[in-house]
N, CA, C and O atoms as a GROMACS GRO file, in nm:
protein
  572
    1MET      N    1   0.073  -0.121  -0.003
    1MET     CA    2   0.032   0.013  -0.008
    1MET      C    3   0.092   0.131  -0.011
    1MET      O    4   0.194   0.139   0.056
    2LYS      N    5   0.051   0.246  -0.083
    2LYS     CA    6   0.120   0.336  -0.088
    2LYS      C    7   0.071   0.437  -0.023
    2LYS      O    8  -0.045   0.442   0.018
    3VAL      N    9   0.178   0.548  -0.005
    3VAL     CA   10   0.130   0.681   0.034
    3VAL      C   11   0.020   0.741  -0.044
    3VAL      O   12  -0.066   0.801   0.020
    4GLY      N   13   0.012   0.734  -0.159
    4GLY     CA   14  -0.103   0.799  -0.260
    4GLY      C   15  -0.206   0.781  -0.219
    4GLY      O   16  -0.298   0.858  -0.190
    5TRP      N   17  -0.191   0.640  -0.213
    5TRP     CA   18  -0.341   0.578  -0.204
    5TRP      C   19  -0.389   0.610  -0.091
    5TRP      O   20  -0.512   0.610  -0.089
    6LEU      N   21  -0.317   0.650   0.042
    6LEU     CA   22  -0.369   0.675   0.172
    6LEU      C   23  -0.425   0.750   0.154
    6LEU      O   24  -0.548   0.744   0.151
    7LEU      N   25  -0.326   0.898   0.125
    7LEU     CA   26  -0.360   0.990   0.044
    7LEU      C   27  -0.504   1.053   0.016
    7LEU      O   28  -0.558   1.154   0.062
    8LYS      N   29  -0.550   0.951  -0.081
    8LYS     CA   30  -0.680   0.992  -0.151
    8LYS      C   31  -0.786   0.911  -0.062
    8LYS      O   32  -0.902   0.943  -0.090
    9LYS      N   33  -0.771   0.789   0.066
    9LYS     CA   34  -0.864   0.770   0.124
    9LYS      C   35  -0.858   0.843   0.226
    9LYS      O   36  -0.968   0.830   0.281
   10LYS      N   37  -0.787   0.923   0.293
   10LYS     CA   38  -0.806   0.998   0.411
   10LYS      C   39  -0.805   1.152   0.372
   10LYS      O   40  -0.844   1.237   0.453
   11GLY      N   41  -0.749   1.191   0.221
   11GLY     CA   42  -0.813   1.351   0.198
   11GLY      C   43  -0.651   1.402   0.207
   11GLY      O   44  -0.568   1.322   0.250
   12SER      N   45  -0.611   1.530   0.165
   12SER     CA   46  -0.513   1.626   0.193
   12SER      C   47  -0.486   1.749   0.240
   12SER      O   48  -0.386   1.821   0.241
   13VAL      N   49  -0.618   1.759   0.289
   13VAL     CA   50  -0.638   1.906   0.411
   13VAL      C   51  -0.515   1.888   0.501
   13VAL      O   52  -0.479   1.782   0.551
   14VAL      N   53  -0.458   2.006   0.512
   14VAL     CA   54  -0.288   1.962   0.654
   14VAL      C   55  -0.316   2.102   0.712
   14VAL      O   56  -0.303   2.195   0.632
   15CYS      N   57  -0.344   2.126   0.811
   15CYS     CA   58  -0.352   2.247   0.904
   15CYS      C   59  -0.189   2.295   0.895
   15CYS      O   60  -0.088   2.225   0.893
   16SER      N   61  -0.202   2.430   0.892
   16SER     CA   62  -0.035   2.456   0.926
   16SER      C   63  -0.031   2.641   0.924
   16SER      O   64  -0.128   2.704   0.882
   17ILE      N   65   0.079   2.700   0.968
   17ILE     CA   66   0.092   2.772   1.057
   17ILE      C   67   0.209   2.863   1.004
   17ILE      O   68   0.319   2.813   0.982
   18ALA      N   69   0.178   3.026   0.981
   18ALA     CA   70   0.321   3.112   0.962
   18ALA      C   71   0.404   3.076   1.078
   18ALA      O   72   0.373   3.045   1.193
   19PRO      N   73   0.586   3.093   0.978
   19PRO     CA   74   0.678   3.087   1.107
   19PRO      C   75   0.670   3.196   1.150
   19PRO      O   76   0.744   3.192   1.249
   20GLN      N   77   0.615   3.326   1.141
   20GLN     CA   78   0.580   3.421   1.224
   20GLN      C   79   0.494   3.433   1.345
   20GLN      O   80   0.526   3.514   1.432
   21ALA      N   81   0.371   3.344   1.360
   21ALA     CA   82   0.272   3.338   1.428
   21ALA      C   83   0.362   3.301   1.602
   21ALA      O   84   0.477   3.270   1.632
   22LEU      N   85   0.260   3.319   1.663
   22LEU     CA   86   0.304   3.323   1.829
   22LEU      C   87   0.299   3.164   1.842
   22LEU      O   88   0.207   3.112   1.779
   23VAL      N   89   0.380   3.082   1.911
   23VAL     CA   90   0.342   2.964   1.958
   23VAL      C   91   0.221   2.940   2.006
   23VAL      O   92   0.165   2.830   1.999
   24TYR      N   93   0.164   3.060   2.066
   24TYR     CA   94   0.048   3.069   2.138
   24TYR      C   95  -0.119   2.998   2.076
   24TYR      O   96  -0.216   2.934   2.114
   25GLU      N   97  -0.061   3.067   1.959
   25GLU     CA   98  -0.150   3.071   1.816
   25GLU      C   99  -0.145   2.948   1.770
   25GLU      O  100  -0.245   2.898   1.717
   26ALA      N  101  -0.038   2.887   1.781
   26ALA     CA  102  -0.040   2.717   1.714
   26ALA      C  103  -0.118   2.651   1.827
   26ALA      O  104  -0.216   2.580   1.805
   27LEU      N  105  -0.074   2.674   1.939
   27LEU     CA  106  -0.121   2.567   2.015
   27LEU      C  107  -0.340   2.586   2.014
   27LEU      O  108  -0.423   2.496   2.024
   28GLU      N  109  -0.355   2.690   2.003
   28GLU     CA  110  -0.505   2.708   1.982
   28GLU      C  111  -0.557   2.645   1.873
   28GLU      O  112  -0.662   2.580   1.870
   29LYS      N  113  -0.458   2.673   1.754
   29LYS     CA  114  -0.516   2.611   1.631
   29LYS      C  115  -0.508   2.419   1.663
   29LYS      O  116  -0.596   2.336   1.640
   30MET      N  117  -0.364   2.397   1.724
   30MET     CA  118  -0.389   2.228   1.767
   30MET      C  119  -0.491   2.224   1.836
   30MET      O  120  -0.554   2.121   1.809
   31GLU      N  121  -0.548   2.292   1.923
   31GLU     CA  122  -0.643   2.216   2.033
   31GLU      C  123  -0.781   2.219   1.936
   31GLU      O  124  -0.842   2.113   1.925
   32LYS      N  125  -0.828   2.335   1.869
   32LYS     CA  126  -0.925   2.313   1.798
   32LYS      C  127  -0.926   2.231   1.712
   32LYS      O  128  -1.024   2.157   1.708
   33GLU      N  129  -0.801   2.212   1.595
   33GLU     CA  130  -0.817   2.123   1.520
   33GLU      C  131  -0.842   1.934   1.608
   33GLU      O  132  -0.879   1.836   1.543
   34ASN      N  133  -0.814   1.931   1.737
   34ASN     CA  134  -0.745   1.799   1.779
   34ASN      C  135  -0.641   1.757   1.707
   34ASN      O  136  -0.643   1.647   1.654
   35ILE      N  137  -0.552   1.827   1.698
   35ILE     CA  138  -0.435   1.782   1.616
   35ILE      C  139  -0.282   1.796   1.696
   35ILE      O  140  -0.253   1.907   1.741
   36GLY      N  141  -0.192   1.689   1.711
   36GLY     CA  142  -0.050   1.716   1.766
   36GLY      C  143   0.044   1.763   1.693
   36GLY      O  144   0.154   1.749   1.747
   37ALA      N  145   0.049   1.836   1.543
   37ALA     CA  146   0.100   1.889   1.490
   37ALA      C  147   0.049   2.017   1.368
   37ALA      O  148  -0.066   2.016   1.325
   38LEU      N  149   0.157   2.130   1.321
   38LEU     CA  150   0.133   2.202   1.246
   38LEU      C  151   0.238   2.180   1.166
   38LEU      O  152   0.354   2.149   1.193
   39LEU      N  153   0.159   2.210   1.017
   39LEU     CA  154   0.343   2.206   0.904
   39LEU      C  155   0.358   2.401   0.896
   39LEU      O  156   0.265   2.479   0.877
   40VAL      N  157   0.471   2.428   0.913
   40VAL     CA  158   0.496   2.557   0.918
   40VAL      C  159   0.549   2.588   0.766
   40VAL      O  160   0.644   2.550   0.698
   41MET      N  161   0.415   2.693   0.746
   41MET     CA  162   0.408   2.716   0.564
   41MET      C  163   0.491   2.899   0.570
   41MET      O  164   0.500   2.976   0.665
   42GLN      N  165   0.530   2.914   0.449
   42GLN     CA  166   0.566   3.042   0.438
   42GLN      C  167   0.549   3.028   0.302
   42GLN      O  168   0.633   2.989   0.220
   43GLY      N  169   0.397   3.073   0.276
   43GLY     CA  170   0.344   3.086   0.099
   43GLY      C  171   0.262   2.957   0.102
   43GLY      O  172   0.162   2.923   0.164
   44ASP      N  173   0.384   2.864  -0.038
   44ASP     CA  174   0.369   2.716  -0.052
   44ASP      C  175   0.488   2.646  -0.004
   44ASP      O  176   0.504   2.531  -0.044
   45LYS      N  177   0.571   2.695   0.072
   45LYS     CA  178   0.688   2.621   0.110
   45LYS      C  179   0.672   2.579   0.228
   45LYS      O  180   0.622   2.651   0.314
   46VAL      N  181   0.715   2.454   0.251
   46VAL     CA  182   0.712   2.399   0.386
   46VAL      C  183   0.847   2.437   0.461
   46VAL      O  184   0.952   2.413   0.401
   47GLU      N  185   0.852   2.486   0.571
   47GLU     CA  186   0.976   2.611   0.635
   47GLU      C  187   0.974   2.488   0.775
   47GLU      O  188   1.081   2.465   0.831
   48GLY      N  189   0.861   2.426   0.815
   48GLY     CA  190   0.949   2.366   0.936
   48GLY      C  191   0.766   2.262   0.973
   48GLY      O  192   0.660   2.262   0.911
   49ILE      N  193   0.805   2.202   1.077
   49ILE     CA  194   0.695   2.147   1.162
   49ILE      C  195   0.679   2.176   1.335
   49ILE      O  196   0.769   2.151   1.415
   50PHE      N  197   0.570   2.224   1.365
   50PHE     CA  198   0.577   2.230   1.508
   50PHE      C  199   0.437   2.118   1.588
   50PHE      O  200   0.316   2.101   1.573
   51THR      N  201   0.548   2.065   1.675
   51THR     CA  202   0.467   1.958   1.761
   51THR      C  203   0.434   1.976   1.891
   51THR      O  204   0.484   2.065   1.960
   52GLU      N  205   0.363   1.907   1.924
   52GLU     CA  206   0.354   1.911   2.104
   52GLU      C  207   0.524   1.884   2.142
   52GLU      O  208   0.591   1.963   2.208
   53ARG      N  209   0.550   1.817   2.113
   53ARG     CA  210   0.718   1.770   2.139
   53ARG      C  211   0.821   1.892   2.159
   53ARG      O  212   0.897   1.913   2.254
   54ASP      N  213   0.798   1.970   2.034
   54ASP     CA  214   0.864   2.087   2.012
   54ASP      C  215   0.830   2.145   2.142
   54ASP      O  216   0.926   2.155   2.218
   55TYR      N  217   0.662   2.203   2.206
   55TYR     CA  218   0.619   2.303   2.270
   55TYR      C  219   0.669   2.227   2.417
   55TYR      O  220   0.704   2.290   2.516
   56ALA      N  221   0.665   2.101   2.408
   56ALA     CA  222   0.733   2.065   2.559
   56ALA      C  223   0.873   2.113   2.608
   56ALA      O  224   0.906   2.169   2.712
   57ARG      N  225   0.936   2.076   2.512
   57ARG     CA  226   1.102   2.048   2.512
   57ARG      C  227   1.142   2.180   2.478
   57ARG      O  228   1.190   2.252   2.565
   58LYS      N  229   1.126   2.221   2.359
   58LYS     CA  230   1.164   2.376   2.358
   58LYS      C  231   1.119   2.534   2.412
   58LYS      O  232   1.164   2.648   2.414
   59VAL      N  233   1.000   2.456   2.453
   59VAL     CA  234   0.938   2.613   2.526
   59VAL      C  235   0.930   2.577   2.683
   59VAL      O  236   1.012   2.629   2.758
   60ILE      N  237   0.838   2.494   2.731
   60ILE     CA  238   0.770   2.451   2.871
   60ILE      C  239   0.904   2.410   2.930
   60ILE      O  240   0.929   2.475   3.031
   61LEU      N  241   0.990   2.331   2.901
   61LEU     CA  242   1.136   2.294   2.965
   61LEU      C  243   1.222   2.394   2.981
   61LEU      O  244   1.296   2.404   3.080
   62LYS      N  245   1.217   2.498   2.857
   62LYS     CA  246   1.310   2.615   2.856
   62LYS      C  247   1.257   2.710   2.952
   62LYS      O  248   1.351   2.789   2.962
   63GLY      N  249   1.165   2.752   3.028
   63GLY     CA  250   1.098   2.825   3.063
   63GLY      C  251   1.024   2.924   3.017
   63GLY      O  252   0.983   3.019   3.084
   64LYS      N  253   0.998   2.898   2.858
   64LYS     CA  254   0.976   3.016   2.803
   64LYS      C  255   0.829   3.030   2.819
   64LYS      O  256   0.765   2.961   2.898
   65TYR      N  257   0.758   3.159   2.710
   65TYR     CA  258   0.658   3.178   2.724
   65TYR      C  259   0.561   3.188   2.590
   65TYR      O  260   0.563   3.290   2.520
   66SER      N  261   0.491   3.096   2.565
   66SER     CA  262   0.398   3.093   2.442
   66SER      C  263   0.377   3.168   2.358
   66SER      O  264   0.369   3.148   2.237
   67LYS      N  265   0.359   3.314   2.447
   67LYS     CA  266   0.310   3.440   2.395
   67LYS      C  267   0.376   3.528   2.371
   67LYS      O  268   0.343   3.636   2.322
   68ASP      N  269   0.511   3.480   2.414
   68ASP     CA  270   0.640   3.567   2.355
   68ASP      C  271   0.747   3.549   2.262
   68ASP      O  272   0.838   3.626   2.234
   69ILE      N  273   0.714   3.400   2.207
   69ILE     CA  274   0.800   3.309   2.106
   69ILE      C  275   0.727   3.292   1.982
   69ILE      O  276   0.605   3.297   1.972
   70MET      N  277   0.818   3.269   1.875
   70MET     CA  278   0.768   3.260   1.746
   70MET      C  279   0.767   3.109   1.757
   70MET      O  280   0.838   3.043   1.833
   71VAL      N  281   0.650   3.048   1.643
   71VAL     CA  282   0.708   2.948   1.584
   71VAL      C  283   0.820   2.922   1.509
   71VAL      O  284   0.854   2.805   1.492
   72ARG      N  285   0.880   3.008   1.463
   72ARG     CA  286   0.995   2.970   1.368
   72ARG      C  287   1.117   2.912   1.473
   72ARG      O  288   1.189   2.816   1.444
   73ASP      N  289   1.127   2.995   1.608
   73ASP     CA  290   1.194   2.989   1.704
   73ASP      C  291   1.216   2.848   1.746
   73ASP      O  292   1.319   2.811   1.802
   74VAL      N  293   1.128   2.779   1.721
   74VAL     CA  294   1.104   2.631   1.772
   74VAL      C  295   1.063   2.538   1.703
   74VAL      O  296   1.064   2.429   1.761
   75MET      N  297   1.021   2.540   1.586
   75MET     CA  298   0.987   2.467   1.472
   75MET      C  299   1.118   2.363   1.484
   75MET      O  300   1.229   2.397   1.525
   76THR      N  301   1.079   2.226   1.440
   76THR     CA  302   1.136   2.143   1.394
   76THR      C  303   1.231   2.190   1.240
   76THR      O  304   1.142   2.233   1.167
   77SER      N  305   1.313   2.195   1.194
   77SER     CA  306   1.336   2.227   1.036
   77SER      C  307   1.508   2.164   1.032
   77SER      O  308   1.588   2.163   1.126
   78PRO      N  309   1.529   2.115   0.891
   78PRO     CA  310   1.442   2.082   0.831
   78PRO      C  311   1.370   1.983   0.806
   78PRO      O  312   1.438   1.883   0.830
   79VAL      N  313   1.202   1.937   0.746
   79VAL     CA  314   1.145   1.871   0.768
   79VAL      C  315   1.181   1.748   0.688
   79VAL      O  316   1.211   1.767   0.570
   80CYS      N  317   1.184   1.610   0.742
   80CYS     CA  318   1.194   1.468   0.692
   80CYS      C  319   1.012   1.459   0.624
   80CYS      O  320   0.908   1.475   0.687
   81TYR      N  321   1.032   1.426   0.468
   81TYR     CA  322   0.908   1.400   0.440
   81TYR      C  323   0.898   1.254   0.312
   81TYR      O  324   0.997   1.190   0.277
   82VAL      N  325   0.800   1.237   0.276
   82VAL     CA  326   0.791   1.095   0.190
   82VAL      C  327   0.726   1.152   0.055
   82VAL      O  328   0.663   1.258   0.052
   83THR      N  329   0.746   1.082  -0.041
   83THR     CA  330   0.688   1.105  -0.163
   83THR      C  331   0.534   0.960  -0.198
   83THR      O  332   0.503   0.855  -0.142
   84LYS      N  333   0.477   1.040  -0.322
   84LYS     CA  334   0.318   0.953  -0.248
   84LYS      C  335   0.368   0.800  -0.320
   84LYS      O  336   0.282   0.719  -0.355
   85GLU      N  337   0.480   0.777  -0.334
   85GLU     CA  338   0.535   0.617  -0.399
   85GLU      C  339   0.605   0.552  -0.310
   85GLU      O  340   0.664   0.454  -0.356
   86ARG      N  341   0.622   0.578  -0.164
   86ARG     CA  342   0.692   0.502  -0.076
   86ARG      C  343   0.550   0.429  -0.039
   86ARG      O  344   0.441   0.465  -0.083
   87ASN      N  345   0.573   0.321   0.050
   87ASN     CA  346   0.500   0.213   0.069
   87ASN      C  347   0.486   0.237   0.231
   87ASN      O  348   0.575   0.275   0.307
   88MET      N  349   0.350   0.204   0.265
   88MET     CA  350   0.343   0.199   0.422
   88MET      C  351   0.448   0.164   0.514
   88MET      O  352   0.476   0.245   0.602
   89HIS      N  353   0.529   0.018   0.500
   89HIS     CA  354   0.607   0.000   0.576
   89HIS      C  355   0.772   0.057   0.584
   89HIS      O  356   0.865   0.027   0.659
   90GLU      N  357   0.761   0.155   0.467
   90GLU     CA  358   0.897   0.212   0.455
   90GLU      C  359   0.867   0.364   0.572
   90GLU      O  360   0.950   0.422   0.642
   91CYS      N  361   0.780   0.379   0.562
   91CYS     CA  362   0.736   0.515   0.634
   91CYS      C  363   0.694   0.454   0.739
   91CYS      O  364   0.680   0.546   0.820
   92MET      N  365   0.661   0.342   0.799
   92MET     CA  366   0.664   0.342   0.963
   92MET      C  367   0.835   0.291   0.975
   92MET      O  368   0.877   0.314   1.088
   93ALA      N  369   0.923   0.239   0.898
   93ALA     CA  370   1.055   0.217   0.932
   93ALA      C  371   1.055   0.374   0.961
   93ALA      O  372   1.026   0.385   1.080
   94LEU      N  373   1.074   0.486   0.912
   94LEU     CA  374   1.144   0.596   0.901
   94LEU      C  375   1.124   0.667   0.957
   94LEU      O  376   1.194   0.767   0.970
   95MET      N  377   0.985   0.638   1.035
   95MET     CA  378   0.880   0.749   1.138
   95MET      C  379   0.974   0.670   1.259
   95MET      O  380   1.043   0.718   1.349
   96THR      N  381   0.949   0.541   1.223
   96THR     CA  382   1.048   0.470   1.404
   96THR      C  383   1.199   0.491   1.422
   96THR      O  384   1.250   0.501   1.534
   97GLU      N  385   1.271   0.498   1.304
   97GLU     CA  386   1.412   0.552   1.354
   97GLU      C  387   1.439   0.673   1.345
   97GLU      O  388   1.549   0.701   1.392
   98LYS      N  389   1.372   0.770   1.295
   98LYS     CA  390   1.365   0.930   1.341
   98LYS      C  391   1.318   0.935   1.465
   98LYS      O  392   1.390   1.009   1.532
   99ARG      N  393   1.225   0.887   1.530
   99ARG     CA  394   1.122   0.887   1.632
   99ARG      C  395   1.018   1.035   1.604
   99ARG      O  396   0.996   1.134   1.673
  100PHE      N  397   0.980   0.999   1.493
  100PHE     CA  398   0.836   1.129   1.486
  100PHE      C  399   0.707   1.091   1.436
  100PHE      O  400   0.695   0.983   1.378
  101ARG      N  401   0.641   1.142   1.447
  101ARG     CA  402   0.499   1.100   1.430
  101ARG      C  403   0.424   1.156   1.326
  101ARG      O  404   0.311   1.115   1.301
  102HIS      N  405   0.473   1.237   1.268
  102HIS     CA  406   0.372   1.305   1.139
  102HIS      C  407   0.512   1.297   1.020
  102HIS      O  408   0.629   1.270   1.049
  103LEU      N  409   0.479   1.316   0.937
  103LEU     CA  410   0.536   1.290   0.770
  103LEU      C  411   0.465   1.358   0.673
  103LEU      O  412   0.348   1.329   0.648
  104PRO      N  413   0.528   1.449   0.614
  104PRO     CA  414   0.490   1.567   0.481
  104PRO      C  415   0.473   1.470   0.351
  104PRO      O  416   0.569   1.402   0.315
  105VAL      N  417   0.369   1.467   0.292
  105VAL     CA  418   0.420   1.416   0.149
  105VAL      C  419   0.407   1.509   0.059
  105VAL      O  420   0.312   1.586   0.042
  106ILE      N  421   0.548   1.496  -0.025
  106ILE     CA  422   0.575   1.672  -0.113
  106ILE      C  423   0.583   1.558  -0.237
  106ILE      O  424   0.609   1.439  -0.218
  107GLU      N  425   0.557   1.615  -0.356
  107GLU     CA  426   0.611   1.568  -0.441
  107GLU      C  427   0.642   1.670  -0.570
  107GLU      O  428   0.543   1.735  -0.603
  108ASP      N  429   0.739   1.690  -0.632
  108ASP     CA  430   0.791   1.823  -0.701
  108ASP      C  431   0.786   1.964  -0.628
  108ASP      O  432   0.768   2.079  -0.667
  109ARG      N  433   0.815   1.893  -0.479
  109ARG     CA  434   0.814   2.065  -0.433
  109ARG      C  435   0.680   2.122  -0.414
  109ARG      O  436   0.662   2.243  -0.410
  110GLN      N  437   0.566   2.016  -0.401
  110GLN     CA  438   0.441   2.055  -0.354
  110GLN      C  439   0.401   1.982  -0.270
  110GLN      O  440   0.429   1.862  -0.267
  111LEU      N  441   0.310   2.055  -0.164
  111LEU     CA  442   0.260   1.959  -0.030
  111LEU      C  443   0.146   1.914  -0.102
  111LEU      O  444   0.064   1.965  -0.177
  112LEU      N  445   0.171   1.796  -0.050
  112LEU     CA  446   0.002   1.721  -0.150
  112LEU      C  447  -0.040   1.630  -0.015
  112LEU      O  448  -0.107   1.530  -0.043
  113GLY      N  449  -0.013   1.648   0.118
  113GLY     CA  450  -0.100   1.629   0.255
  113GLY      C  451   0.018   1.567   0.368
  113GLY      O  452   0.140   1.555   0.353
  114LEU      N  453  -0.047   1.542   0.453
  114LEU     CA  454   0.039   1.511   0.571
  114LEU      C  455  -0.036   1.361   0.634
  114LEU      O  456  -0.156   1.337   0.639
  115ILE      N  457   0.075   1.274   0.677
  115ILE     CA  458   0.043   1.137   0.731
  115ILE      C  459   0.086   1.153   0.882
  115ILE      O  460   0.174   1.230   0.920
  116SER      N  461  -0.005   1.050   0.983
  116SER     CA  462   0.080   1.033   1.095
  116SER      C  463   0.109   0.908   1.121
  116SER      O  464   0.061   0.833   1.035
  117ILE      N  465   0.161   0.859   1.196
  117ILE     CA  466   0.185   0.719   1.262
  117ILE      C  467   0.062   0.653   1.268
  117ILE      O  468   0.043   0.533   1.249
  118GLY      N  469  -0.037   0.755   1.299
  118GLY     CA  470  -0.178   0.656   1.329
  118GLY      C  471  -0.236   0.638   1.205
  118GLY      O  472  -0.316   0.544   1.201
  119ASP      N  473  -0.221   0.692   1.115
  119ASP     CA  474  -0.222   0.657   0.967
  119ASP      C  475  -0.190   0.552   0.915
  119ASP      O  476  -0.262   0.482   0.844
  120VAL      N  477  -0.052   0.526   0.955
  120VAL     CA  478   0.028   0.437   0.852
  120VAL      C  479  -0.010   0.318   0.980
  120VAL      O  480  -0.023   0.212   0.919
  121VAL      N  481  -0.027   0.299   1.096
  121VAL     CA  482  -0.091   0.195   1.151
  121VAL      C  483  -0.174   0.139   1.098
  121VAL      O  484  -0.141   0.042   1.030
  122LYS      N  485  -0.349   0.187   1.110
  122LYS     CA  486  -0.446   0.170   1.064
  122LYS      C  487  -0.396   0.147   0.927
  122LYS      O  488  -0.418   0.026   0.918
  123ALA      N  489  -0.345   0.179   0.820
  123ALA     CA  490  -0.316   0.126   0.708
  123ALA      C  491  -0.253  -0.037   0.661
  123ALA      O  492  -0.285  -0.124   0.579
  124ILE      N  493  -0.164  -0.022   0.747
  124ILE     CA  494  -0.114  -0.165   0.790
  124ILE      C  495  -0.200  -0.254   0.813
  124ILE      O  496  -0.209  -0.349   0.735
  125ILE      N  497  -0.300  -0.240   0.952
  125ILE     CA  498  -0.384  -0.381   0.997
  125ILE      C  499  -0.480  -0.353   0.912
  125ILE      O  500  -0.554  -0.451   0.916
  126ASP      N  501  -0.524  -0.274   0.837
  126ASP     CA  502  -0.619  -0.267   0.690
  126ASP      C  503  -0.570  -0.407   0.581
  126ASP      O  504  -0.632  -0.508   0.550
  127GLU      N  505  -0.483  -0.375   0.558
  127GLU     CA  506  -0.392  -0.461   0.439
  127GLU      C  507  -0.371  -0.599   0.524
  127GLU      O  508  -0.423  -0.704   0.486
  128GLN      N  509  -0.316  -0.593   0.607
  128GLN     CA  510  -0.326  -0.702   0.699
  128GLN      C  511  -0.423  -0.784   0.738
  128GLN      O  512  -0.408  -0.898   0.783
  129ASP      N  513  -0.553  -0.708   0.714
  129ASP     CA  514  -0.678  -0.787   0.755
  129ASP      C  515  -0.761  -0.814   0.635
  129ASP      O  516  -0.854  -0.894   0.634
  130HIS      N  517  -0.718  -0.738   0.524
  130HIS     CA  518  -0.756  -0.822   0.391
  130HIS      C  519  -0.649  -0.957   0.310
  130HIS      O  520  -0.692  -1.054   0.248
  131GLU      N  521  -0.535  -0.927   0.330
  131GLU     CA  522  -0.449  -1.055   0.316
  131GLU      C  523  -0.523  -1.169   0.415
  131GLU      O  524  -0.557  -1.264   0.345
  132ILE      N  525  -0.549  -1.185   0.522
  132ILE     CA  526  -0.604  -1.244   0.599
  132ILE      C  527  -0.727  -1.308   0.566
  132ILE      O  528  -0.737  -1.422   0.613
  133ALA      N  529  -0.817  -1.271   0.503
  133ALA     CA  530  -0.929  -1.245   0.452
  133ALA      C  531  -0.894  -1.314   0.321
  133ALA      O  532  -0.958  -1.417   0.299
  134ASP      N  533  -0.818  -1.282   0.245
  134ASP     CA  534  -0.772  -1.348   0.110
  134ASP      C  535  -0.714  -1.510   0.150
  134ASP      O  536  -0.735  -1.592   0.060
  135TYR      N  537  -0.674  -1.540   0.222
  135TYR     CA  538  -0.600  -1.647   0.274
  135TYR      C  539  -0.709  -1.779   0.305
  135TYR      O  540  -0.708  -1.896   0.266
  136GLU      N  541  -0.810  -1.695   0.402
  136GLU     CA  542  -0.916  -1.790   0.453
  136GLU      C  543  -1.027  -1.803   0.316
  136GLU      O  544  -1.101  -1.898   0.292
  137ASN      N  545  -1.018  -1.727   0.268
  137ASN     CA  546  -1.142  -1.710   0.135
  137ASN      C  547  -1.023  -1.854   0.083
  137ASN      O  548  -1.065  -1.961   0.126
  138TYR      N  549  -0.900  -1.864   0.006
  138TYR     CA  550  -0.846  -1.976  -0.025
  138TYR      C  551  -0.840  -2.082   0.041
  138TYR      O  552  -0.858  -2.178  -0.035
  139ILE      N  553  -0.815  -2.127   0.191
  139ILE     CA  554  -0.821  -2.222   0.213
  139ILE      C  555  -0.970  -2.243   0.222
  139ILE      O  556  -0.980  -2.364   0.200
  140HIS      N  557  -1.072  -2.205   0.237
  140HIS     CA  558  -1.179  -2.254   0.214
  140HIS      C  559  -1.237  -2.286   0.119
  140HIS      O  560  -1.336  -2.360   0.125
  141GLY      N  561  -1.179  -2.228  -0.014
  141GLY     CA  562  -1.201  -2.250  -0.123
  141GLY      C  563  -1.286  -2.145  -0.184
  141GLY      O  564  -1.328  -2.162  -0.299
  142TRP      N  565  -1.311  -2.051  -0.126
  142TRP     CA  566  -1.434  -1.971  -0.184
  142TRP      C  567  -1.381  -1.817  -0.293
  142TRP      O  568  -1.427  -1.704  -0.306
  143TYR      N  569  -1.290  -1.875  -0.338
  143TYR     CA  570  -1.150  -1.769  -0.435
  143TYR      C  571  -1.257  -1.760  -0.545
  143TYR      O  572  -1.234  -1.700  -0.650
   0.00000   0.00000   0.00000
């Protein structure tokens, strides 16, 4: 199963914020959308990603205030990304190795969407369920 298929299924809407926005604004947006990360965009260019982990480690633990600091000062950059041709197992391996939970999907410098570890795990489970059903049908002669 490839990333392009997953984006078709889940959609390509991405929540983002400008690098000059305050961290507090980013947190408000994340809470409103019930998400754990925002892509940091300048126009149509991905500049970075701001996550709950960035907030915890670079704001709270450093004694900074979210209304006094801009997203660009604490975002993760550069952003690791994948293309729509990557498969779910490759994405899971990358996310596990690099210890992050979100991957932008970019092709020809154009943002196509954002996938999360939850999206990847669900896609792999769905794929395995489908394969199991196929094997059961084969074993029982229902093919």
